[in-house]
C-alpha positions in Angstrom: 142.9 163.6 38.6 146.0 161.5 38.8 146.2 157.9 38.9 148.6 155.7 40.2 148.6 151.7 40.6 149.7 149.0 43.2 151.5 146.3 41.4 150.6 143.0 43.1 149.7 141.1 40.4 145.9 139.9 39.9 145.7 141.7 43.6 146.9 145.4 42.0 144.4 148.4 42.7 144.6 152.0 41.4 144.9 154.9 43.7 143.0 157.5 42.5 143.9 161.4 43.9 142.2 164.7 43.0 139.4 167.1 43.8 136.1 166.1 43.4 136.2 162.6 43.4 133.4 161.9 45.9 131.0 162.9 43.1 132.9 159.9 41.1 131.1 156.8 41.5 132.3 155.7 38.0 135.7 155.5 40.2 135.0 153.3 42.2 131.9 151.0 40.5 134.0 148.7 38.6 135.4 147.2 41.7 132.0 146.7 43.4 131.2 142.4 42.4 128.5 142.1 44.1 125.3 143.6 45.1 125.8 144.6 49.0 127.9 147.5 50.6 128.6 148.4 53.6 129.9 152.2 54.2 131.4 152.1 57.9 132.9 155.8 59.0 132.5 157.5 62.3 130.0 160.3 63.9 132.2 163.2 62.6 132.6 162.0 59.4 129.4 160.9 58.8 127.7 164.5 58.9 130.2 165.7 56.0 130.4 163.0 54.0 128.1 160.0 54.1 125.6 161.6 51.6 127.9 161.4 49.3 129.1 158.4 49.6 125.7 156.8 49.9 125.1 158.2 46.4 128.6 156.9 45.4 126.7 153.5 45.6 123.1 154.0 45.0 123.2 151.6 42.8 123.4 148.9 45.5 122.1 147.6 48.3 123.9 150.2 51.0 123.8 149.7 55.0 126.4 152.2 57.5 127.4 151.7 60.3 129.1 154.6 62.1 131.5 153.9 64.8 132.6 156.6 67.7 135.9 158.8 66.3 138.8 158.2 68.0 142.2 155.9 68.4 141.3 154.8 71.7 137.8 153.4 69.9 140.6 151.4 67.6 140.1 148.2 69.7 137.7 144.4 69.0 134.8 145.5 70.9 134.3 148.6 68.3 135.6 146.0 65.2 132.6 143.6 66.9 130.2 146.6 66.0 130.7 146.1 62.4 130.4 142.3 62.5 127.2 142.2 64.3 125.7 145.1 61.5 127.1 142.9 58.4 125.3 139.7 60.5 121.9 141.5 60.9 121.8 143.0 57.3 122.7 139.3 56.5 125.4 140.7 54.2 126.8 137.7 51.8 130.3 137.2 51.0 130.0 138.9 47.8 129.7 142.6 49.7 131.7 145.3 49.7 133.2 147.4 52.6 133.6 150.9 52.6 135.8 152.6 54.5 135.0 156.6 54.9 137.5 158.1 57.7 140.9 158.3 58.6 143.6 155.4 59.7 141.5 154.1 62.6 138.3 153.8 60.6 140.5 152.2 57.5 142.2 150.0 59.7 138.8 148.6 61.3 136.8 148.0 58.1 139.4 147.1 56.4 140.3 143.9 59.5 136.3 143.8 59.2 136.5 143.1 55.6 140.0 140.5 56.1 138.2 138.3 58.7 133.9 138.7 57.9 133.1 135.1 56.0 137.0 135.0 55.6 137.5 137.7 53.6 135.1 140.1 52.1 136.2 143.4 49.4 136.7 146.3 50.9 137.5 150.2 49.2 139.3 152.9 51.1 137.8 156.8 50.7 140.4 158.1 53.0 139.4 161.8 53.8 142.3 162.7 56.6 145.9 163.2 55.2 147.7 160.7 56.9 144.9 158.3 55.9 145.6 159.9 52.1 149.4 159.5 52.2 149.8 156.1 54.3 147.1 154.2 55.8 144.5 153.7 53.4 147.6 152.1 50.9 149.3 148.9 51.4 147.0 146.6 52.8 147.7 146.7 56.6 144.9 146.0 58.8 144.4 146.0 62.2 143.2 147.3 66.3 145.2 147.8 69.1 145.8 146.4 72.2 146.4 148.0 75.6 149.4 146.4 75.6 150.8 147.0 72.2 149.4 149.4 68.9 148.3 146.8 66.2 149.3 143.8 67.2 146.1 142.4 66.1 145.7 142.7 62.7 145.9 140.9 58.4 147.1 142.0 55.4 144.1 142.7 53.5 144.6 145.2 50.0 141.5 147.1 49.4 140.2 146.6 45.5 140.6 151.1 45.2 141.6 153.8 47.1 139.3 156.9 46.2 141.5 159.8 47.7 139.4 163.0 47.2 141.6 165.7 48.2 138.7 168.3 48.8 138.1 166.6 52.2 141.2 168.1 53.3 139.5 171.4 53.7 137.5 169.9 56.6 140.5 169.2 58.8 141.7 170.8 61.8 145.6 172.0 62.0 146.4 169.5 64.5 145.2 166.6 62.2 146.8 168.2 59.2 150.0 167.9 61.0 149.3 164.8 61.9 149.2 163.3 58.6 152.2 166.1 57.4 154.5 163.8 59.8 153.7 161.1 57.2 154.5 163.0 54.3 158.6 164.0 55.6 158.8 160.0 56.8 158.5 159.4 52.8 161.5 161.8 52.3 163.5 160.7 54.7 163.4 157.1 54.0 164.0 156.7 50.4 163.1 160.0 48.5 165.8 163.3 49.4 164.8 164.9 46.8 161.1 165.3 48.4 162.2 166.3 51.8 164.1 168.8 49.5 160.3 170.1 48.7 159.0 169.8 51.8 161.9 172.1 53.1 160.6 174.6 50.6 156.8 174.4 50.3 155.9 173.8 54.1 154.3 177.1 54.6 151.8 176.2 51.3 151.0 172.7 52.6 150.2 174.1 56.2 148.0 177.2 54.4 146.4 173.7 52.4 147.2 175.2 49.2 145.4 172.5 46.4 148.2 171.7 44.2 150.9 171.6 47.3 148.7 169.2 49.1 147.5 167.3 46.2 151.5 167.1 44.8 151.7 166.1 48.2 149.4 163.1 48.5 150.8 161.8 44.9 154.5 161.6 46.0 153.8 159.6 49.0 151.9 157.4 47.5 153.5 156.8 44.6 156.7 156.2 47.2 154.5 154.1 49.3 152.7 151.9 46.2 156.2 151.1 45.1 157.4 150.0 48.7 154.3 147.5 48.6 155.1 145.9 45.4 158.3 145.1 46.0 157.9 143.9 49.5 154.1 143.6 50.3 154.4 141.7 53.8 156.7 143.3 54.9 159.8 140.7 54.7 162.6 143.2 54.0 162.0 146.7 53.0 158.6 147.6 53.9 159.3 147.6 56.9 161.4 151.3 56.6 158.1 152.3 56.5 157.5 152.4 60.2 160.5 155.2 60.5 159.8 156.3 64.6 156.8 154.1 64.6 158.7 152.0 67.4 159.3 154.9 69.3 156.1 156.6 68.2 154.1 153.5 69.2 155.6 153.2 72.8 154.2 156.7 73.5 150.7 156.4 72.0 150.4 153.4 74.4 151.8 155.1 77.2 150.2 158.3 76.5 146.7 155.7 76.3 145.6 155.8 72.5 144.5 158.9 71.5 146.3 161.7 74.0 148.9 162.3 71.6 147.9 161.4 67.7 149.3 158.9 65.5 151.0 161.4 63.0 152.4 163.1 66.6 153.6 160.1 67.9 155.4 159.2 64.6 157.0 162.8 64.3 158.5 162.6 67.8 160.1 159.0 67.0 161.4 159.9 63.3 163.6 162.5 65.4 164.7 160.0 68.3 165.9 157.6 65.4 167.3 160.5 63.9 169.6 161.3 67.2 170.1 157.9 67.4 171.5 157.9 64.4 173.9 160.8 64.9 174.6 159.6 67.9 176.4 156.2 66.6 177.6 158.9 63.9 175.6 157.7 60.9 174.1 161.5 60.5 176.0 164.6 61.4 174.5 167.2 63.2 173.6 169.2 60.2 171.6 166.7 58.9 169.7 166.3 62.3 168.9 170.2 62.4 167.5 169.6 59.5 165.2 166.9 59.9 163.9 168.7 63.5 163.4 171.7 61.8 161.1 170.4 59.3 159.1 168.3 61.7 158.6 171.5 64.2 158.0 173.4 60.7 155.0 171.1 60.5 154.1 172.4 63.9 155.0 168.3 65.0 156.5 167.6 69.3 160.0 166.5 68.4 160.4 165.4 72.4 158.1 162.7 74.2 156.3 163.6 76.9 157.8 164.2 80.3 155.6 162.1 81.9 157.0 158.9 80.2 160.0 156.8 81.4 163.0 154.9 80.0 161.4 151.6 81.1 158.3 152.4 79.4 160.0 152.6 76.5 161.9 149.9 76.9 158.9 147.3 78.0 156.7 148.8 75.5 159.1 149.0 72.4 159.8 145.3 73.1 156.6 144.1 72.6 156.7 144.5 68.2 156.2 143.3 65.2 159.5 143.6 63.5 161.7 142.2 66.8 163.4 139.2 66.1 164.4 137.0 69.6 163.7 139.6 71.4 166.2 142.2 70.4 164.2 145.8 69.3 164.6 146.3 65.6 164.6 149.9 64.5 164.2 152.2 61.3 168.0 154.4 61.5 169.8 156.4 58.8 172.7 156.7 56.9 171.8 159.8 55.6 168.5 162.1 54.0 166.7 159.7 52.6 168.7 156.8 53.2 167.6 154.3 56.1 167.5 150.6 57.2 166.7 148.5 59.6 168.9 147.2 62.1 169.6 146.0 65.6 172.8 146.2 65.6 173.6 149.0 67.3 174.9 150.5 70.4 171.8 149.3 73.0 173.7 152.0 75.6 173.3 155.1 72.8 169.5 154.1 73.0 168.8 154.4 76.5 171.2 157.6 76.1 168.9 159.0 73.7 165.7 158.2 75.4 167.3 159.7 78.5 168.4 162.4 77.1 165.1 163.1 75.6 162.8 162.7 78.5 165.1 165.0 79.8 164.6 167.9 77.5 160.9 167.4 78.0 161.0 167.2 81.6 162.8 170.5 81.7 160.7 172.1 78.5 
């Protein structure tokens, strides 16, 4: 087991990473401060891991909420089911919520914890690669709205993250690849050595080699923990973690939540951001090709849906949390492993990039 620390003064917390951690209650018990524990999971994860999670918290008064599975259910209606369960079970403000599942479950549970009785504790037990390397760490919580992804939410840090890498064995190949998109992101934003490692070790990740997966999770979490510690509420450098997300969120929103997985949208969005950076002259064609090759090697898309239009992209991208004074702010690249946030790019080149991508997708 490896343990990393997210350093946030009195709200610091550990990230435990390793095999078989769902069998180790001593890792979570110090982070439960009351007697009540509500485990929130979904219909896919419950048959696989709910019994183990209940065993982790067997010394407490436990209850469960089993939600439908899918990004399309990450909304206020589903969130309200968690509140209803908490109220029906008379849970008090010393209760602890436990997010057992992927990014959707983590975001909903964290938002419920941030809001219930104006804030209660929660623990993240991520069971997908995407959640283990990204969404379980950093305290971003929230739900989607038909007009924009993750536009309703709160910053609320967990007490602890327990990433049992054995749960990755039950992921289907598409979900595994979606998680790898976020892993690639860390190499691109600030860790060029990791990007090079991924170019060599992508086959091992896709084959679910335990050592490769454990290293990818640990390195990704270390990169994210450092950024979160420096900029918890995304006042500056934390926005770099959104590389590809402005394009990707537009794809997810336009396609209908759940039709494109989040990681698929991010992968395509990263290549779109890289292409715009290349058009600006900030990275060269050889670097762009390396990015494209790695994304494709992971089994991820580099072209948006052919059904989208330029107007759709621009309208949805205009509804983004990073935007200021109605200017679309993007994470762009100066080099592999060197990104920056800017609205000082050629907006005609942005439109050209989107149109090129859409044309290529329609011709594919």
